C-alpha positions, 0 to 999 in steps of 0.5 A: 516484599520491596525486593519482590516489587523491584524484581517484578518491575524489572521483569515487567520493564523487560517484557515491555521492551520485548513486546516492543520488538516488532517496531524493530521489525517494521520491514519484516514480511514472512514471504520475503527473503530479505533481499532488497528489490533494486527496482519497482519492476522486480516485484511480482504479486498476485492480483485479486483473482490469484493470478501472478502479475510481473511488474516488469509488464508496467515498464514505460507506463505511469502508475498510481498505486493506492491502498484501498478499503471498502468501509472507509470514509474515503471509499467513495474515491473508488468512483474517482479512481474509476473515472480517472481510469476511464478518462486517462487509462491510456496514460496512467495505470491505477493499481489498487491494493486492499489493506486492513491496516486502518480501523479494520476497514477492509475485513473482507476476503479477496472475493468479497472485495472484488464483488464489492468493487464490481457491484458498487463502483464498476472497477475495471482497473487492476486490483491486487490481493489483500496485503498489509501496507504498514507495520511488522508484516508490511508487504515488500512493495510498500516497504519499497514505496516508503523507504528512501534507501530503496526508492531514492527519496521517500520515507512516508508510508500510508497514514490511512486508506487511499494514500497514493504513490505516483510512479513515472514511466521509468519506474521511479517514485515521484510523488506521495499523496495523502488520503484526502487528495482526490484522485482527480486532483489537479496535481495528479492530472498534471503528472499524468499529462506531463 
């Protein structure tokens, strides 16, 4: 009986290690061919309407990338993002990326998310299809944003909804902002005006 318990314990330990395997695959994305993107401008993604967007179209523009959610305590930041878009749209492009990684706070389909953004906040900045921004199925764009070997310096991935990444006109990641930082924060405005 003691031998059986030891064997059972070893099997459970081995299974536990197997179940932890996805942590090793944190950069895996099923639609990605595993070749590293050398530049932010190499990405292509579908917008919330299903139309492909080539990120090379953003060359020469400042960008604020935000992982968004409809049922979060920070969802009200959509209003500030829209205000930022209306006030500084000639100087910065805001890109919204719906994600359901935190607390199941973005459960809707792309159509439902779009309808919510339109009716509740009148969002006019570009919104993209729902993706994963963390974990084993993290989208390649968010791998690039949170891997210093790809973006040059930053390893910080979103810790919650409404984290922000600022990209300069050369396609370089220059700053990460956590969720609590308001889109109209002075530091973001200084980056836009610089």
